MARVEX-477307 format. One line per 2 residues: their letters; for each residue x, y, z of N, C-alpha, C. Coordinates in steps of 0.001 Angstrom, whole numbers, plus 500000, padded with zeros to 6 digits. Layout:
# MARVEX-477307
A> X/Y/Z/X/Y/Z/X/Y/Z  ... .
END
This chain:
# MARVEX-477307
MT> 467251/509887/514099/468009/509717/515340/468997/510871/515496  469061/511412/516718/470018/512476/517002/471386/511866/517252 .
VS> 472397/512442/516646/473757/511925/516810/474667/513042/517301  475813/512621/517846/476871/513554/518205/478186/512977/517719 .
YE> 479256/513701/517948/480539/513293/517379/481646/513410/518414  482506/512401/518440/483704/512407/519274/484915/512334/518356 .
SA> 486027/512928/518761/487168/513002/517844/488496/512900/518569  489537/512631/517780/490927/512613/518263/491800/513057/517104 .
IG> 492978/513579/517435/493850/514130/516396/495308/513894/516771  496152/513749/515770/497580/513588/516022/498387/513855/514768 .
SH> 499646/514246/514964/500540/514519/513832/501969/514225/514253  502774/513824/513271/504198/513543/513537/505018/513972/512335 .
VG> 506199/514519/512594/507064/514987/511515/507620/513838/510696  507610/512622/511255/508158/511478/510529/509617/511257/510850 .
MV> 510219/510299/510161/511595/509889/510452/512620/510534/509536  512153/511274/508505/513084/511794/507503/512982/513307/507343 .
RS> 511755/513826/507260/511570/515259/507018/512119/516094/508179  512599/517303/507851/513147/518177/508889/512078/519065/509506 .
NN> 510940/519238/508840/509860/520048/509407/508527/519425/509042  507511/519770/509803/506182/519203/509589/505368/520149/508709 .
QD> 505077/519696/507491/504306/520509/506557/502823/520156/506587  502445/519228/507483/501038/518875/507669/500401/519772/508715 .
SG> 499085/519950/508599/498299/520579/509654/496980/519833/509764  496469/519774/510979/495171/519143/511208/494361/519984/512165 .
FA> 493046/519798/512113/492158/520519/513024/490978/519626/513363  490647/519586/514640/489453/518881/515109/488689/519831/516009 .
GD> 487509/520231/515574/486709/521168/516352/485424/520533/516837  484400/521352/516980/483088/520846/517384/482272/520396/516172 .
YL> 482455/521082/515047/481695/520768/513837/482593/520528/512621  483756/521146/512642/484665/521076/511495/485881/520207/511830 .
FL> 486252/519352/510857/487413/518470/511004/488154/518458/509674  489493/518597/509715/490220/518707/508457/491667/518245/508592 .
VA> 492253/517943/507439/493686/517680/507302/494171/518455/506089  495336/519116/506219/495962/519841/505106/497430/519428/505030 .
DG> 497879/519096/503837/499262/518648/503622/499947/519670/502725  500891/520430/503307/501532/521509/502566/502567/521028/501583 .
MG> 502828/521844/500582/503869/521569/499601/504604/522876/499329  505784/522748/498757/506582/523928/498475/507891/523914/499218 .
GH> 508211/522743/499773/509505/522594/500427/509556/523252/501783  510761/523342/502320/510963/523865/503672/510455/525300/503800 .
AG> 510478/526042/502690/510154/527471/502769/508670/527743/502884  507813/526863/502354/506427/527269/502284/505367/526252/502614 .
GD> 505681/524958/502586/504661/523943/502807/504006/524045/504163  504806/524262/505210/504242/524351/506550/503400/525610/506700 .
VA> 503831/526690/506057/503067/527943/506122/501715/527768/505440  501721/527139/504274/500483/526978/503514/499463/526149/504281 .
SA> 499884/525018/504840/498925/524155/505542/498426/524825/506818  499315/525548/507513/498904/526232/508743/497888/527329/508448 .
IA> 498119/528095/507379/497168/529143/506996/495818/528522/506674  495840/527435/505889/494591/526783/505500/493830/526289/506721 .
AK> 494530/525638/507648/493862/525096/508832/493274/526212/509692  494033/527265/509901/493567/528329/510784/492460/529161/510145 .
EM> 492560/529405/508843/491492/530130/508153/490191/529331/508184  490294/528025/507902/489099/527185/507869/488525/526961/509257 .
AE> 489369/527005/510296/488876/526794/511661/487870/527860/512073  487887/529015/511393/486920/530066/511698/485498/529629/511365 .
FD> 485356/528572/510601/484030/528088/510202/483561/526937/511094  484240/526747/512231/483834/525710/513180/482705/526240/514051 .
VA> 481559/526425/513416/480369/526916/514123/479193/526053/513700  478155/526080/514504/476968/525281/514191/476382/525732/512857 .
PL> 476245/524831/511891/475696/525218/510586/474230/525616/510709  473861/526654/509976/472492/527162/510049/471609/526618/508937 .
GS> 472202/526222/507839/471405/525777/506705/471383/524268/506556  470908/523837/505414/470852/522410/505094/472251/521901/504786 .
PA> 472415/520562/504720/473730/520027/504338/474201/520536/502981  473286/520648/502016/473672/521147/500698/474146/522592/500780 .
AT> 473427/523401/501562/473824/524806/501728/475153/524892/502459  475348/524031/503446/476610/524020/504188/477759/523627/503272 .
TN> 477496/522709/502339/478528/522311/501375/478943/523501/500519  477969/524277/500077/478300/525479/499292/479090/526482/500121 .
TL> 478698/526625/501397/479440/527524/502285/480873/527041/502460  481022/525726/502603/482347/525144/502789/483213/525356/501548 .
RT> 482628/525164/500360/483386/525388/499128/483829/526854/499042  482921/527770/499363/483270/529193/499336/484400/529493/500306 .
AV> 484325/528882/501489/485373/529103/502492/486720/528594/501989  486718/527444/501319/487969/526897/500783/488545/527830/499726 .
LE> 487680/528372/498868/488160/529296/497835/488673/530603/498447  488038/531057/499533/488534/532242/500223/489898/531966/500858 .
TN> 490063/530744/501350/491367/530354/501897/492418/530336/500803  492026/529898/499622/492950/529912/498483/493389/531346/498170 .
AK> 492428/532286/498230/492759/533697/497995/493711/534216/499074  493527/533766/500311/494414/534171/501405/495836/533678/501146 .
LR> 495966/532461/500649/497289/531920/500340/497956/532733/499238  497195/533096/498220/497752/533880/497115/498190/535267/497613 .
AT> 497397/535846/498496/497752/537170/499034/499009/537084/499887  499165/535972/500590/500358/535796/501421/501612/535768/500560 .
VL> 501525/535124/499405/502683/535053/498509/503016/536430/497955  501992/537255/497710/502255/538617/497237/503040/539408/498276 .
DR> 502703/539166/499542/503411/539870/500621/504781/539262/500888  504907/537969/500641/506170/537266/500930/506579/536470/499689 .
PE> 507223/537108/498732/507564/536453/497461/508413/535200/497631  509141/535099/498752/509986/533918/498948/509153/532641/499108 .
LA> 507841/532795/499326/506955/531638/499480/506302/531237/498157  506717/531833/497067/506118/531525/495760/506158/530027/495488 .
GM> 505044/529514/495003/504953/528086/494690/504398/527242/495814  504139/527867/496973/503616/527071/498079/502158/526701/497814 .
GT> 501734/525620/498409/500359/525179/498255/500042/524136/499306  498810/523681/499297/498403/522681/500283/497197/521914/499787 .
TF> 497102/520676/500216/495878/519908/500005/494886/520333/501075  493631/519929/500902/492623/520160/501933/491577/519066/501826 .
TG> 491317/518395/502919/490219/517446/502998/489567/517642/504350  488296/518020/504345/487629/518276/505607/486117/518274/505451 .
FI> 485436/518181/506591/483969/518187/506541/483406/518911/507757  482169/519374/507585/481390/519980/508663/480221/519056/508956 .
TV> 479972/518767/510219/478846/517919/510585/477567/518743/510590  476526/518175/509969/475208/518824/509920/474191/517768/510336 .
GD> 473900/517689/511634/473019/516635/512111/473640/515279/511849  472910/514425/511146/473419/513095/510824/473972/513026/509395 .
QL> 474466/514163/508906/475109/514209/507597/476403/515021/507682  477259/514812/506690/478534/515523/506632/478604/516299/505323 .
AL> 479053/517540/505400/479314/518348/504209/480822/518309/503962  481233/517660/502873/482648/517387/502602/483193/518288/501498 .
AH> 484438/518756/501680/485183/519443/500622/486555/518785/500525  487034/518614/499279/488281/517865/499087/489027/518378/497867 .
IG> 490352/518571/498045/491234/518889/496926/492635/518392/497280  493260/517686/496353/494602/517151/496593/494601/515662/496829 .
DS> 495597/515173/497590/495705/513730/497802/495655/513315/499263  495224/514230/500161/494847/513760/501488/493528/513005/501328 .
RL> 493177/512182/502311/492046/511287/502088/491049/511287/503247  489818/510883/502894/488790/510572/503880/488411/509109/503710 .
YL> 488474/508360/504825/488046/506965/504857/486841/506835/505788  486054/505788/505555/484946/505446/506442/485073/503992/506863 .
LR> 485064/503765/508177/484973/502399/508706/483533/502199/509165  482828/501330/508457/481427/501052/508787/481228/499537/508823 .
DG> 480652/499053/509919/480425/497614/510094/481710/496816/509917  482821/497392/510377/484092/496677/510353/484808/496681/509028 .
EL> 484270/497378/508013/484898/497417/506692/485309/498845/506347  486544/498974/505850/487096/500287/505516/486898/500585/504041 .
QQ> 486443/501784/503737/486311/502199/502340/486849/503610/502173  487492/503856/501036/488022/505178/500734/486914/506013/500106 .
IT> 486670/507189/500670/485584/508043/500198/486070/509011/499122  487193/509651/499327/487711/510641/498373/488593/509985/497323 .
KD> 488797/510695/496243/489693/510231/495185/490843/511225/495046  492073/510693/494941/493259/511552/494867/493251/512375/493580 .
HT> 493627/513634/493695/493763/514506/492524/495227/514493/492071  495664/513349/491589/497041/513177/491123/497030/512656/489690 .
FV> 498151/512863/489014/498270/512350/487648/498291/510824/487651  498907/510254/488662/498974/508793/488729/497578/508205/488918 .
QR> 496726/508883/489724/495349/508412/489870/494617/508492/488538  494928/509500/487738/494319/509600/486397/494729/508405/485544 .
LV> 495988/507969/485680/496436/506787/484937/495686/505539/485394  495442/505445/486701/494684/504301/487229/493262/504332/486673 .
DS> 492625/505514/486701/491242/505644/486224/491111/505293/484754  492168/505575/483979/492118/505289/482537/492587/503872/482220 .
GK> 492944/503108/483248/493335/501716/483039/494749/501515/482540  495571/502559/482585/496937/502434/482063/497899/501816/483065 .
IT> 497591/501942/484358/498365/501249/485386/497382/500722/486423  497836/499809/487266/496980/499233/488300/497133/500008/489610 .
EE> 496229/499737/490538/496325/500348/491866/497646/499974/492528  498074/498722/492360/499325/498283/492964/500518/499029/492365 .
EA> 500505/499228/491044/501593/499960/490402/501611/501421/490849  500420/501983/491094/500336/503388/491515/501018/503604/492861 .
KT> 500989/502590/493747/501551/502745/495093/503054/502994/495063  503735/502510/494021/505192/502669/493954/505632/503516/492761 .
HP> 504680/504155/492101/505019/504964/490931/505912/506135/491342  507000/506410/490611/507919/507482/491014/507307/508874/490993 .
RR> 506176/509058/490288/505560/510391/490231/504208/510434/490931  504035/509565/491901/502735/509504/492570/502432/510742/493401 .
SV> 503425/511588/493660/503204/512781/494490/502944/514037/493667  502859/513907/492352/502608/515081/491506/501098/515341/491475 .
LM> 500689/516526/491925/499276/516852/492108/498706/517609/490919  497447/517332/490625/496735/518047/489571/495958/519239/490131 .
RV> 495590/519160/491421/494802/520227/492041/495291/520461/493460  495486/521728/493826/495851/522107/495191/495337/523517/495457 .
LG> 495412/523923/496716/495191/525315/497076/496535/526012/497100  496565/527291/496755/497824/528029/496799/497895/529088/495721 .
DV> 499100/529584/495477/499258/530651/494484/499390/530096/493076  499123/528790/492928/499283/528159/491620/498017/528229/490779 .
DS> 496865/528496/491413/495598/528504/490683/494649/529455/491397  494114/530420/490655/493238/531413/491284/491850/530857/491580 .
SP> 491428/529831/490843/490090/529261/491052/490153/527747/490928  490713/527077/491928/490865/525624/491846/489524/524901/491938 .
QV> 489460/523730/491344/488250/522922/491392/488239/522107/492679  487221/522309/493503/487107/521625/494793/485953/520631/494721 .
DT> 486216/519374/495064/485156/518360/495107/484337/518543/496376  483021/518487/496259/482151/518567/497433/481151/517420/497391 .
QV> 480660/517070/498556/479759/515924/498651/479021/515981/499983  477781/515498/499982/477031/515327/501225/476999/513842/501545 .
LD> 477415/513479/502753/477525/512085/503159/476597/511799/504330  475924/510662/504278/475105/510234/505410/475974/509503/506422 .
TR> 475626/509632/507685/476357/508916/508728/475369/508379/509751  475844/507409/510522/474992/506785/511532/475864/506362/512711 .
PG> 475265/506134/513871/476066/505737/515038/476926/504504/514732  478169/504577/515175/479111/503482/514924/480057/503773/513783 .
DL> 479729/504755/512931/480625/505118/511835/481899/505759/512397  483030/505422/511773/484305/506031/512155/484914/506652/510910 .
WL> 485143/507955/510944/485661/508698/509801/487127/509044/510053  487972/508709/509087/489415/508978/509191/489837/509962/508117 .
LC> 490346/511118/508536/490997/512079/507652/492500/511904/507831  493252/511817/506737/494696/511612/506899/495469/512187/505718 .
SD> 496718/512529/505980/497631/512944/504914/498236/511702/504279  498911/511883/503128/499457/510722/502440/500678/510138/503150 .
GL> 501121/510781/504229/502166/510177/505040/501686/508921/505741  500366/508786/505875/499791/507553/506423/499367/506611/505302 .
CG> 498425/507057/504463/497861/506151/503457/498846/505830/502344  499923/506628/502211/500908/506336/501178/501877/505246/501558 .
YV> 501931/504892/502852/502930/503919/503296/502337/502791/504139  501148/502981/504660/500483/501936/505439/499324/501397/504605 .
ED> 499296/500096/504401/498256/499480/503570/496884/499625/504225  495843/499722/503382/494482/499858/503894/494094/498742/504868 .
PD> 494451/497462/504612/494092/496414/505585/494706/496653/506963  495915/497217/507010/496538/497517/508300/495821/498673/508994 .
IE> 495423/499679/508210/494655/500789/508783/493343/500260/509350  492674/499427/508573/491399/498855/509019/491570/498062/510311 .
KI> 492627/497263/510381/492859/496433/511571/493053/497298/512812  493835/498376/512677/494073/499261/513827/492776/499930/514272 .
LR> 491972/500370/513318/490723/501037/513667/489733/500068/514301  489659/498860/513787/488717/497873/514326/489096/497454/515740 .
RR> 490389/497398/516028/490853/496920/517332/491061/498047/518348  490607/499242/518037/490855/500393/518907/490192/500195/520263 .
TS> 490814/500718/521297/490196/500796/522616/489770/502218/522926  490328/503172/522169/489936/504578/522276/490307/505257/520973 .
LQ> 489711/506412/520720/490032/507144/519495/491478/507607/519499  491950/508157/520649/493327/508625/520689/494300/507458/520592 .
GA> 493924/506318/521162/494767/505135/521036/494889/504686/519591  493795/504809/518829/493837/504455/517408/494730/505421/516635 .
ID> 494638/506724/516948/495521/507714/516311/496977/507353/516575  497301/507049/517829/498677/506676/518169/499101/505427/517421 .
GL> 498176/504454/517305/498497/503222/516600/498771/503455/515122  497998/504346/514503/498215/504663/513088/499571/505337/512889 .
ID> 499907/506287/513761/501195/506967/513638/502333/505986/513902  502168/505128/514903/503190/504108/515173/503420/503221/513958 .
KS> 502324/502853/513288/502445/501983/512120/503205/502686/511011  502936/503965/510809/503675/504727/509810/505149/504790/510165 .
LS> 505455/505010/511447/506844/505059/511887/507545/503724/511674  506827/502633/511874/507433/501315/511681/507748/501046/510220 .
HG> 507098/501788/509311/507382/501677/507883/508438/502691/507442  509082/503335/508386/510128/504292/508054/509672/505728/508037 .
AP> 508350/505975/507929/507766/507329/507953/508609/508340/507191  508783/508165/505863/509579/509130/505107/508877/510458/504893 .
DN> 507610/510557/505289/506848/511793/505115/506182/512134/506443  505718/513391/506559/504918/513762/507734/503626/512942/507728 .
VT> 503098/512670/508894/501849/511913/508982/500902/512613/509945  499677/512841/509475/498658/513502/510282/497336/512769/510105 .
AV> 496605/512607/511207/495337/511888/511142/494344/512508/512112  493076/512517/511695/491965/512953/512536/490915/511855/512498 .
LV> 490461/511416/513650/489402/510407/513743/488143/511050/514303  487016/510770/513661/485725/511293/514115/484745/510133/514172 .
ET> 484178/509894/515338/483220/508803/515497/481819/509364/515678  480882/508781/514950/479476/509154/515086/478867/508315/516199 .
VA> 478282/508983/517180/477689/508271/518316/476253/508729/518497  475439/507859/519078/474052/508218/519356/474023/509209/520509 .
AP> 473337/510311/520302/473256/511333/521357/472237/510893/522398  472523/511111/523669/471557/510736/524717/470272/511559/524593 .
ER> 469177/510915/524940/467898/511610/524895/467912/512760/525914  467377/513913/525495/467385/515098/526372/465981/515407/526858 .
NP> 465875/515626/528111/464592/516025/528701/464288/517456/528269  463156/517668/527613/462859/519034/527123/462768/520067/528244 .
ND> 462572/519617/529490/462495/520557/530608/463870/520951/531134  464915/520197/530686/466255/520510/531157/466767/521787/530493 .
TL> 467556/522516/531241/468174/523719/530682/469280/523310/529714  469257/523870/528521/470257/523536/527518/471555/524276/527815 .
EL> 472621/523491/528059/473929/524083/528299/474841/523784/527113  475368/524831/526545/476267/524645/525413/477615/524137/525897 .
PA> 478171/523104/525237/479471/522578/525663/480575/523594/525379  481635/523486/526146/482789/524363/525915/483427/524013/524582 .
PN> 483943/525003/523877/484586/524718/522576/485714/523692/522736  485802/522806/521766/486811/521745/521805/487618/521801/520519 .
RR> 488466/522813/520398/489197/523055/519157/490652/522675/519350  491146/521759/518509/492529/521293/518620/493213/521336/517255 .
FA> 494389/521942/517241/495228/521936/516042/496334/520900/516211  496875/520455/515090/498019/519540/515111/498937/519886/513959 .
GS> 500184/519463/514074/501149/519722/513017/501593/521171/512996  501792/521694/511803/502307/523056/511662/501366/524102/512230 .
AA> 500074/523804/512214/499092/524782/512691/498976/524813/514201  499579/523861/514894/499457/523803/516351/500225/524963/516981 .
TA> 499557/525699/517830/500227/526822/518498/501185/526326/519575  500845/525153/520167/501728/524526/521153/501871/523068/520760 .
PA> 502824/522758/519871/502933/521401/519353/503100/520380/520470  502416/519245/520306/502569/518137/521244/503937/517524/521067 .
PR> 504443/516768/522065/505778/516177/521957/505975/515352/520702  504908/514714/520219/505068/513855/519054/505401/514649/517797 .
DG> 505190/515976/517792/505413/516754/516577/506880/517022/516290  507777/516694/517183/509184/516917/516905/510013/515693/517149 .
AV> 509546/514807/517994/510328/513624/518322/509389/512529/518764  509871/511301/518661/509089/510158/519099/509128/510113/520615 .
ST> 507999/509812/521238/507957/509732/522678/508832/508605/523182  509160/508666/524488/510010/507614/525066/509356/506254/524922 .
AR> 508044/506192/525188/507351/504900/525050/507412/504421/523618  507220/505362/522642/507253/504946/521249/508662/504512/520839 .
NR> 509679/505174/521381/511055/504746/521110/511278/503314/521556  510724/502967/522733/510891/501603/523228/510187/500626/522305 .
IL> 508994/501010/521824/508255/500124/520929/509036/499905/519643  509525/501012/519028/510204/500901/517744/511537/500179/517860 .
SR> 512197/500270/519025/513491/499609/519179/513361/498102/519220  512129/497609/519456/511954/496169/519548/511463/495566/518243 .
RP> 511269/496343/517214/510795/495776/515955/511534/496433/514798  511684/495693/513689/512417/496259/512559/511665/497423/511943 .
VR> 512402/498431/511521/511801/499596/510869/512157/499556/509400  511138/499526/508550/511384/499510/507114/511866/500883/506673 .
RP> 512728/500890/505690/513267/502150/505190/512947/502291/503705  511712/502688/503364/511398/502888/501955/512179/504061/501409 .
PL> 512460/504075/500101/513215/505195/499544/512451/506501/499697  513178/507562/499948/512557/508878/500098/512014/509342/498747 .
VA> 510731/509670/498722/510127/510122/497475/510242/511633/497379  510077/512127/496165/510155/513575/495961/509007/514259/496682 .
ES> 509239/515498/497091/508187/516260/497749/507026/516466/496781  505811/516523/497346/504637/516775/496521/504771/518126/495829 .
HF> 504318/518195/494596/504288/519484/493914/503156/519506/492901  502731/520699/492564/501642/520907/491629/502208/521065/490225 .
EP> 501534/520465/489259/501963/520579/487866/500841/521252/487076  501033/522513/486666/499964/523249/485985/499734/522809/484537 .
RV> 500750/522209/483905/500599/521819/482491/499856/520476/482425  498569/520478/482710/497829/519243/482892/497885/518349/481658 .
DE> 497437/518853/480506/497376/518014/479310/498770/517602/478848  499699/518559/478843/501053/518266/478381/501745/517280/479318 .
YL> 501601/517524/480617/502259/516639/481585/501647/515243/481546  500306/515180/481407/499644/513885/481342/500098/513103/480117 .
AE> 500253/513811/478987/500740/513140/477777/502156/512600/477994  503009/513400/478649/504368/512944/478951/504336/511712/479859 .
LI> 503442/511753/480844/503355/510659/481805/502849/509380/481134  501875/509533/480233/501360/508359/479517/502455/507765/478643 .
AE> 503215/508644/477933/504312/508149/477089/505369/507448/477943  505684/508051/479093/506678/507440/479987/506171/506094/480504 .
TK> 504867/506032/480818/504286/504776/481314/504351/503692/480252  504073/504079/478988/504165/503099/477902/505590/502568/477770 .
RR> 506581/503477/477867/507974/503033/477795/508314/502112/478961  507835/502481/480148/508116/501651/481319/507461/500277/481169 .
NR> 506220/500264/480649/505536/498981/480455/506246/498123/479415  506758/498783/478348/507507/498015/477334/508774/497421/477949 .
RR> 509470/498257/478728/510679/497740/479393/510338/496603/480338  509217/496747/481056/508815/495699/481982/508491/494409/481228 .
RL> 507773/494563/480090/507434/493361/479313/508690/492694/478767  509652/493532/478309/510907/492961/477810/511661/492249/478924 .
LW> 511692/492871/480098/512374/492235/481224/511704/490925/481598  510351/490952/481596/509636/489713/481889/509915/488655/480828 .
AF> 509955/489106/479546/510227/488144/478466/511626/487553/478596  512617/488440/478812/513982/487942/478986/514091/487066/480226 .
GG> 513390/487482/481285/513403/486674/482498/512783/485309/482263  511651/485302/481518/510998/484025/481214/511888/483125/480373 .
IA> 512548/483756/479365/513454/482961/478519/514608/482417/479358  515142/483273/480250/516247/482828/481100/515824/481666/481982 .
VL> 514595/481756/482518/514100/480653/483357/513943/479380/482539  513376/479527/481326/513200/478344/480470/514544/477736/480096 .
VA> 515525/478610/479781/516857/478107/479445/517465/477387/480636  517289/477975/481827/517832/477350/483031/517180/475996/483281 .
IG> 515841/475960/483122/515138/474687/483325/515577/473666/482284  515664/474152/481011/516109/473245/479943/517517/472725/480191 .
GA> 518403/473634/480635/519774/473222/480933/519822/472216/482068  518995/472477/483100/518968/471542/484227/518450/470177/483794 .
LL> 517401/470181/482945/516865/468907/482464/517891/468169/481607  518576/468933/480729/519582/468306/479879/520732/467738/480708 .
FG> 521191/468520/481670/522269/468044/482541/521827/466806/483305  520575/466849/483809/520067/465690/484547/519963/464463/483670 .
YQ> 519481/464670/482427/519356/463516/481525/520733/462940/481183  521691/463846/480916/523033/463354/480601/523625/462571/481767 .
WT> 523347/463023/482978/523852/462269/484141/523216/460895/484208  521903/460784/483912/521253/459472/483983/521868/458503/482985 .
QT> 522392/459043/481881/522946/458153/480861/524352/457667/481206  524873/458096/482350/526146/457542/482844/525908/456389/483804 .
RY> 524633/456098/484085/524280/455040/485030/523783/453803/484277  523871/452659/484934/523420/451387/484341/522698/450590/485412 .
FV> 521895/449635/484958/521303/448674/485900/520969/447379/485154  520956/446315/485912/520638/444994/485370/519191/444698/485705 .
GT> 518410/444404/484687/517002/444106/484887/516542/443045/483901  515259/443053/483614/514710/442065/482693/513585/442668/481887 .
DG> 513422/442127/480684/512291/442532/479857/511119/441585/480034  511271/440670/481001/510233/439689/481270/510631/438288/480877 .
ST> 511614/438177/479946/512045/436848/479507/513550/436659/479617  514327/437710/479387/515777/437574/479458/516363/438650/480365 .
VI> 517647/438435/480763/518362/439409/481571/518921/440491/480648  518650/441759/480980/519042/442881/480133/519919/443840/480944 .
IY> 520954/444369/480294/521714/445478/480878/521171/446764/480260  520670/447647/481152/520077/448903/480697/521018/450072/480989 .
RG> 520995/451034/480107/521703/452300/480329/520684/453346/480789  521011/454065/481872/520096/455073/482397/519582/454679/483766 .
VQ> 518429/455261/484130/517792/454944/485409/516394/454428/485138  515811/453794/486159/514535/453123/485971/513370/454070/485712 .
QN> 513452/455306/486218/512300/456205/486189/511944/456666/484773  510714/457146/484648/510219/457766/483418/509802/459201/483721 .
IG> 509863/460077/482719/509254/461401/482809/508013/461359/481926  506851/461197/482563/505633/460975/481802/505735/459655/481070 .
SF> 505587/459738/479758/505703/458527/478942/507111/458360/478365  508025/459275/478748/509384/459216/478206/510292/458469/479179 .
PL> 510838/457282/478763/511705/456509/479656/513107/457123/479722  513724/457026/480888/515080/457526/481080/516101/456398/480980 .
HS> 515758/455323/480286/516701/454206/480105/516470/453564/478732  517494/452870/478305/517417/452140/477041/518272/450874/477172 .
VA> 518079/449906/476241/518827/448643/476297/520273/448893/475874  521200/448538/476768/522634/448627/476428/523129/447289/475873 .
ED> 522750/446184/476523/523131/444840/476050/522045/443855/476435  521751/442961/475515/520850/441841/475814/521721/440619/476057 .
TE> 521743/440134/477294/522628/439013/477647/522127/437685/477096  520853/437667/476652/520210/436460/476134/520168/435333/477180 .
IP> 520333/435692/478467/520194/434703/479544/518732/434668/479945  518067/433543/479775/516653/433456/480166/516499/433694/481668 .
IS> 515526/434495/482039/515284/434773/483449/514919/433505/484186  514346/432541/483450/513918/431280/484076/515104/430428/484533 .
QL> 516331/430693/484018/517489/429905/484406/518142/430401/485702  517602/431493/486291/518125/431986/487557/517349/431376/488717 .
DG> 518030/431235/489860/517291/430722/491008/516308/431785/491491  515461/431379/492411/514365/432247/492827/514827/433576/493381 .
LE> 515854/433606/494225/516340/434843/494827/516891/435782/493774  517706/435220/492846/518309/436082/491826/517264/436585/490837 .
QR> 516261/435755/490570/515183/436229/489709/514528/437475/490317  514236/437394/491629/513589/438538/492286/514505/439755/492295 .
QV> 515828/439567/492500/516761/440678/492496/516825/441352/491132  516883/440516/490083/516936/441078/488732/515635/441801/488403 .
ER> 514516/441237/488816/513229/441890/488554/513135/443237/489267  513762/443331/490466/513783/444612/491186/514869/445530/490642 .
TL> 515765/445025/489820/516923/445674/489185/518093/445776/490150  519299/445674/489557/520549/445798/490295/521328/446958/489691 .
AA> 521588/448013/490484/522238/449219/489977/523721/448992/489766  524262/449701/488749/525695/449618/488452/526176/450993/488021 .
GS> 527452/451284/488328/528005/452581/487994/528595/452655/486610  528774/451519/485951/529368/451503/484617/528940/450226/483908 .
IE> 529223/450150/482600/528870/448951/481835/529674/447757/482314  530943/447999/482701/531779/446914/483200/531226/446361/484505 .
EA> 530790/447234/485381/530212/446788/486654/528936/445996/486410  528153/446420/485427/526926/445699/485103/527240/444309/484561 .
RD> 528275/444210/483715/528656/442902/483184/529142/441970/484292  529879/442524/485266/530335/441710/486404/529147/441176/487187 .
IV> 528118/441975/487328/526915/441503/488041/526307/440317/487304  526225/440441/485981/525649/439353/485184/526487/438090/485330 .
LR> 527840/438231/485293/528710/437064/485415/528541/436375/486764  528155/437109/487791/528007/436505/489110/526652/435844/489318 .
LG> 525770/436021/488347/524479/435380/488491/524608/433869/488345  523944/433123/489185/524017/431656/489136/523055/431089/488127 .
VQ> 523535/430944/486913/522694/430422/485828/522591/428906/485976  521372/428382/486002/521138/426943/486166/520924/426292/484801 .
DD> 521517/425127/484612/521293/424386/483381/519908/423734/483418  519227/423732/482255/517918/423086/482188/518052/421571/482351 .
END
């Protein structure tokens, strides 16, 4: 089946950052997201260079998907060389780098290249799945079973990258893959400003309920803003659609190029790239905005083995502290429960009631209830008054028990009982 592709793109600086270090590109064949690092001085430059260099490859692929994947990998490595050359010319940008996640469409397949922690998702048949894997130390901890996915979401070093493009590595390892697609598939490329703060079920819900691709992009950015948007957020949506059948006698007209940049790479940034639109301001003013703590800027750590060993040791210490806190917390809860039970039991022993053991009138200390098989009362005095010597009403009252606040009050109740002579 012949397919075509429709797309939408958007980027926002967020609620905390002073500049947008993200860049995005949506073309006719190439779609990508790049998330820069290196602080105010270089992150935006790195992502913009990567997006613009890679945009030169937005042309109809001539080879197979596998060949296109190799071409894409080569292009990414050439972009890495361009970043390194830029730092040589501008030493003040030393340490800058960028993630890259993007693909080229080849018929009904995608040639994917990925490095860093930007992500590619696929919504197929209403279910969202993550296609790429983050190149972070924290993801390595998850893969090795040392922490859970939930713990990774709030880990203080979740932004430390193992692989990026930039002047940090002359030959970085780039993941490549050929992916099949079919009509109805929705592909989401995004920076961690979205997936790092908006849960996957919320992303899935917005994509499933979309009325348009651009509306879904706006909804994703709005959701990030409602979570406080402590980072830049950039997203590209690409939908696979069935191409209309073409009459072979019709003249083939090539469509006009449809190339759009977003974020730092945008030559004419949209209003959303510097401020929230008036409509979005109205939306956000009517709902609470979460303020997650600002995390450290993403950075590359070249000491892979040494840093990973440090991180594992730190994780073990954190887990030990967590277990100790849980243990102390559990003990505190048990002590509190035990104290409450003891206090409650002591209070019951200040109460009395008049009842019967079935044959005589008894003054009991405590309350009538039991905890399991443990009674909360005991015999205080046996009056030795046969229950049979009471009239019918008093017998029923004693059998139902008569409460008293003290032993003296209980004795007064007994004295008031109308004992009948045989």
